[in-house]
C-alpha positions as CSV (number, residue, x, y, z in Angstrom):
1,X,-5.9,-0.8,22.6
2,X,-2.1,-1.1,22.7
3,X,-2.1,-4.2,20.4
4,X,-4.0,-2.3,17.7
5,X,-1.4,0.5,17.8
6,X,1.5,-1.9,17.4
7,X,-0.3,-3.7,14.5
8,X,-1.1,-0.4,12.8
9,X,2.5,0.8,13.1
10,X,3.6,-2.5,11.6
11,X,1.3,-2.0,8.7
12,X,2.7,1.5,8.0
13,X,6.3,0.3,8.1
14,X,6.2,-3.0,6.4
15,X,3.5,-2.6,3.8
16,X,3.9,1.1,3.0
17,X,7.6,1.6,3.2
18,X,9.3,-1.7,2.2
19,X,7.0,-3.4,-0.4
20,X,5.4,-0.5,-2.1
21,X,8.4,1.8,-1.7
22,X,10.5,-0.7,-3.6
23,X,7.9,-0.9,-6.3
24,X,7.9,2.9,-6.6
25,X,11.7,2.9,-6.9
26,X,11.7,0.3,-9.6
27,X,9.2,2.3,-11.6
28,X,11.1,5.5,-11.1
29,X,14.3,3.9,-12.4
30,X,12.7,2.7,-15.6
31,X,10.8,6.0,-16.1
32,X,7.4,4.3,-15.9
33,X,5.0,7.0,-14.8
34,X,1.8,5.0,-14.7
35,X,3.4,2.2,-12.7
36,X,4.8,4.8,-10.2
37,X,1.4,6.4,-9.8
38,X,-0.3,3.1,-9.2
39,X,2.3,2.2,-6.6
40,X,1.9,5.6,-5.0
41,X,-1.8,5.1,-4.8
42,X,-1.3,1.7,-3.2
43,X,1.0,3.3,-0.6
44,X,-1.6,5.9,0.3
45,X,-4.4,3.3,0.5
46,X,-2.2,1.0,2.6
47,X,-1.4,3.9,4.9
48,X,-5.1,4.7,5.4
49,X,-5.8,1.0,6.1
50,X,-3.7,1.4,9.3
51,X,-6.3,3.9,10.6
52,X,-9.0,1.4,9.9
53,X,-7.2,-1.1,12.2
54,X,-6.6,1.6,14.8
55,X,-10.3,2.4,14.9
56,X,-11.3,-1.3,14.8
57,X,-13.1,-1.3,11.5
58,X,-12.3,-4.7,10.0
59,X,-14.6,-4.4,6.9
60,X,-13.1,-1.0,5.9
61,X,-9.7,-2.5,6.5
62,X,-10.5,-5.4,4.2
63,X,-11.8,-3.1,1.5
64,X,-8.8,-0.9,1.7
65,X,-6.4,-3.8,1.6
66,X,-8.2,-5.2,-1.5
67,X,-7.8,-1.8,-3.2
68,X,-4.1,-1.6,-2.3
69,X,-3.6,-5.2,-3.7
70,X,-5.3,-4.2,-6.9
71,X,-3.2,-1.1,-7.2
72,X,0.0,-3.1,-6.6
73,X,-1.1,-5.5,-9.3
74,X,-1.8,-2.6,-11.7
75,X,1.6,-1.2,-11.0
76,X,3.3,-4.5,-11.7
77,X,1.3,-4.9,-14.8
78,X,2.3,-1.4,-16.0
79,X,6.0,-2.3,-15.3
80,X,5.9,-5.6,-17.1
81,X,4.2,-4.3,-20.3
């Protein structure tokens, strides 16, 4: 069980804080509210995916990861346009 906890903690730090946090910052700087909200949604979904790993639910983890990737894409799309 210890390996799952380390992996879940890594997900919280790397995915939530660094990647999506940077995307949220960029959207805040350029005053892009939809892009920020998409990035915030991706951060929340990525945070919940750590619990799916912790409770050993790989299908739920895959679904949440796909949703987070979609929200990141939507945030980037809102920033670009």
